C-alpha positions as CSV (number, residue, x, y, z in Angstrom):
1,M,-34.8,60.0,-44.4
2,L,-33.0,59.5,-41.1
3,F,-35.4,56.7,-40.0
4,P,-34.4,54.2,-42.8
5,E,-30.7,54.9,-42.0
6,F,-31.3,54.4,-38.4
7,M,-33.0,51.1,-39.1
8,R,-30.1,49.9,-41.2
9,W,-27.6,50.9,-38.5
10,A,-29.6,49.1,-35.9
11,A,-29.8,46.0,-38.0
12,R,-26.0,46.1,-38.5
13,Q,-25.5,46.5,-34.7
14,R,-27.8,43.5,-34.0
15,T,-25.9,41.4,-36.6
16,K,-22.6,42.4,-35.1
17,T,-23.8,41.6,-31.5
18,L,-25.1,38.2,-32.7
19,L,-21.7,37.4,-34.3
20,I,-19.8,38.4,-31.2
21,V,-22.1,36.1,-29.1
22,L,-21.7,33.2,-31.6
23,I,-18.0,33.6,-31.7
24,S,-17.8,33.7,-27.9
25,L,-19.9,30.5,-27.6
26,L,-17.8,28.7,-30.2
27,S,-14.6,29.7,-28.3
28,L,-16.1,28.5,-25.0
29,V,-17.0,25.1,-26.6
30,A,-13.5,24.8,-28.1
31,F,-11.9,25.5,-24.7
32,L,-14.1,22.9,-23.0
33,V,-13.2,20.3,-25.6
34,W,-9.5,21.1,-25.2
35,L,-9.7,21.0,-21.4
36,N,-11.6,17.7,-21.5
37,R,-9.0,16.0,-23.7
38,R,-6.2,17.2,-21.5
39,K,-7.9,15.6,-18.5
40,G,-8.2,12.3,-20.3
41,G,-11.7,12.3,-21.6
42,G,-15.1,11.8,-20.0
43,P,-18.2,14.0,-20.0
44,L,-17.6,17.7,-20.6
45,L,-19.8,18.8,-17.7
46,T,-21.0,16.7,-14.8
47,W,-23.3,17.5,-11.9
48,S,-23.4,15.5,-8.7
49,R,-25.3,16.0,-5.5
50,S,-22.7,14.0,-3.5
51,E,-19.0,13.5,-3.6
52,T,-17.6,10.0,-4.3
53,I,-14.4,8.9,-2.5
54,K,-12.2,7.2,-5.0
55,P,-9.6,4.5,-4.0
56,V,-6.1,5.8,-3.5
57,P,-3.5,4.0,-5.8
58,L,-0.9,2.1,-3.8
59,A,2.8,2.9,-4.0
60,S,5.3,0.1,-4.3
61,T,8.1,0.1,-1.8
62,E,9.2,-2.0,1.1
63,V,12.3,-3.5,2.6
64,T,11.5,-6.5,0.5
65,S,12.5,-5.0,-2.9
66,H,13.5,-8.4,-4.2
67,G,15.5,-7.3,-7.2
68,S,13.7,-10.0,-9.1
69,P,10.5,-10.4,-11.1
70,T,8.6,-10.9,-7.8
71,P,7.5,-7.4,-6.6
72,S,7.6,-6.3,-3.0
73,I,4.8,-5.5,-0.6
74,P,3.8,-1.9,-1.3
75,V,4.0,0.8,1.3
76,S,1.0,2.3,2.9
77,A,0.5,4.2,6.1
78,T,-1.0,2.5,9.2
79,S,-4.1,2.0,7.2
80,S,-7.1,0.2,5.8
81,P,-8.3,0.5,2.2
82,A,-11.0,3.0,3.4
83,N,-8.7,5.3,5.3
84,A,-5.0,5.3,4.4
85,S,-4.1,7.7,7.1
86,S,-5.8,6.1,10.1
87,S,-3.7,4.7,12.8
88,T,-6.4,2.2,13.6
89,P,-7.1,-0.1,10.7
90,L,-10.8,-1.0,10.0
91,V,-9.7,-4.6,9.4
92,S,-7.0,-6.3,11.4
93,P,-6.1,-9.8,12.5
94,A,-6.8,-10.7,16.1
95,G,-5.1,-13.0,18.5
96,L,-1.5,-12.6,17.2
97,I,1.5,-13.6,19.2
98,I,4.9,-12.0,19.2
99,P,6.7,-13.9,16.5
100,V,10.1,-14.2,18.3
101,A,10.5,-16.6,21.2
102,G,11.1,-15.0,24.6
103,V,10.3,-11.5,23.6
104,R,7.8,-9.7,25.8
105,A,5.3,-7.1,24.8
106,D,7.0,-4.4,26.9
107,Q,10.2,-4.9,24.9
108,L,8.6,-4.0,21.6
109,V,9.4,-0.7,19.9
110,D,7.1,0.8,17.2
111,T,9.3,1.3,14.2
112,F,6.4,1.2,11.6
113,S,6.7,4.8,10.6
114,E,10.4,5.2,10.7
115,A,12.2,6.4,7.6
116,R,14.5,4.1,5.6
117,S,16.8,4.6,2.7
118,E,15.6,6.0,-0.7
119,G,12.8,7.8,1.0
120,R,11.0,4.7,2.1
121,V,8.9,4.2,5.2
122,H,9.6,1.0,7.2
123,D,6.0,-0.3,7.3
124,A,7.0,-3.1,9.6
125,I,8.3,-3.7,13.1
126,D,11.8,-4.8,13.9
127,I,12.2,-7.2,16.8
128,P,15.8,-7.6,18.0
129,A,17.0,-11.0,19.3
130,P,20.1,-13.0,19.3
131,R,21.0,-14.9,16.2
132,G,19.3,-18.3,16.1
133,T,16.4,-17.3,18.3
134,P,13.3,-19.2,17.1
135,V,10.9,-17.2,14.8
136,L,7.3,-18.3,15.6
137,A,4.2,-18.3,13.4
138,A,2.3,-15.3,14.6
139,A,-1.0,-17.0,13.7
140,N,-2.3,-20.2,12.0
141,G,-1.9,-20.1,8.3
142,K,-0.3,-21.4,5.1
143,I,3.3,-20.8,4.0
144,L,2.8,-19.1,0.6
145,K,6.4,-18.4,-0.4
146,L,10.0,-19.0,0.8
147,F,12.0,-16.3,-0.9
148,E,15.6,-15.1,-1.0
149,S,15.5,-11.3,-1.3
150,K,18.4,-8.9,-1.9
151,A,17.0,-6.5,0.7
152,G,15.0,-8.9,2.9
153,G,17.4,-11.7,2.8
154,T,15.9,-15.1,3.7
155,T,12.1,-14.4,3.9
156,I,8.8,-16.1,4.5
157,Y,5.3,-15.0,3.3
158,Q,2.5,-16.6,5.3
159,L,-1.2,-16.4,4.5
160,S,-3.8,-16.2,7.4
161,N,-6.4,-18.9,7.6
162,D,-9.1,-16.5,6.5
163,E,-6.9,-15.4,3.5
164,K,-7.2,-11.7,4.4
165,F,-3.7,-11.1,5.6
166,I,-0.1,-11.7,4.6
167,Y,2.4,-12.1,7.4
168,Y,6.0,-11.4,6.2
169,Y,9.1,-12.5,8.1
170,A,12.5,-11.2,6.9
171,H,16.3,-11.1,7.6
172,L,16.0,-14.8,8.7
173,D,19.1,-16.8,9.4
174,R,17.5,-20.0,8.1
175,Y,14.2,-21.8,7.8
176,A,13.0,-24.4,10.3
177,E,13.9,-28.0,9.2
178,G,11.4,-29.3,6.7
179,L,9.5,-26.0,6.2
180,S,8.0,-25.9,2.7
181,E,5.7,-23.8,0.5
182,G,2.0,-24.9,0.8
183,Q,2.6,-26.2,4.3
184,T,0.0,-25.2,7.0
185,V,1.6,-24.1,10.2
186,T,0.0,-23.5,13.6
187,Q,0.4,-20.4,15.8
188,S,3.7,-20.5,17.9
189,E,5.2,-23.2,15.7
190,T,8.9,-22.5,14.9
191,I,9.2,-21.6,11.3
192,A,12.6,-20.0,11.1
193,Y,15.4,-18.4,13.1
194,V,16.5,-14.8,13.7
195,G,19.4,-13.6,11.5
196,D,20.9,-10.6,9.7
197,T,20.5,-11.5,6.1
198,G,19.6,-9.0,3.4
199,N,20.2,-5.4,4.1
200,A,19.9,-5.8,7.9
201,G,23.6,-5.1,8.4
202,A,26.2,-7.6,9.7
203,G,25.5,-8.4,13.4
204,N,22.2,-6.5,13.4
205,Y,20.2,-9.6,14.4
206,H,16.4,-9.0,14.3
207,L,13.2,-10.1,12.8
208,H,11.5,-7.7,10.3
209,F,7.8,-8.5,10.6
210,S,5.0,-6.9,8.6
211,I,1.3,-7.5,8.1
212,A,-0.5,-6.6,4.9
213,I,-4.2,-6.7,4.0
214,T,-4.5,-8.7,0.8
215,S,-7.3,-8.9,-1.8
216,D,-5.5,-11.6,-3.9
217,P,-3.4,-14.2,-2.0
218,K,-1.8,-15.2,-5.4
219,R,-0.2,-11.7,-5.4
220,Y,1.2,-12.1,-2.0
221,W,3.7,-9.3,-2.5
222,E,0.9,-6.7,-2.8
223,G,-1.3,-5.3,-0.1
224,I,-2.0,-2.5,2.3
225,N,0.4,-2.6,5.2
226,I,-1.0,-2.2,8.8
227,N,1.1,-1.6,11.9
228,P,1.9,-4.8,13.8
229,Y,2.9,-3.0,16.9
230,P,-0.5,-2.3,18.6
231,L,-1.6,-5.8,17.5
232,L,1.3,-7.5,19.2
233,K,1.1,-5.3,22.3
234,K,-2.3,-6.6,23.2
């Protein structure tokens, strides 16, 4: 009578094995569901034959932290949207002039990547000049905003004619007579004068000049900063 006993034992073993497999599968499914929820939802499992590069969110720092509801131009490396670490932007304005009267290209110093307080990166170029030296429009464009910033002092936001770039001028002593928002200015036109307003430091007269790629001119304080230095050295 060993054969029937063996059959019953074998049946019990099969049942036990099936239960173990079923419990293991249920545990795996529960783990995948938990993991998916923790990651914020979406398909449990995905397969892809190619890897998609996702845009990198922008940080929000700059010397122009206004201390007001108007945000500042965000920090980004010498970059374009496609390559935030490239020293040569894929998109950049052409034909710019040095925006301070009398300054030569060989006098410029690249301060774009220099560190600033609170862990910030400069993301601009500083152009020293005596107080009252004319600040010139680096290109043709429209004056978007005249703004008094806690950090930037007396500032100007200018939109390029093609509406792709924001030119930012800070630490100004004063604006040119009659300058107003919405006004179209031409390259080399005097728009302001060098000063030390904002957090420049008393007597540290210079122009803080930055360029940002913008996708929405109405949000002139946002964009991807690119290095003005190589563009002004040409």
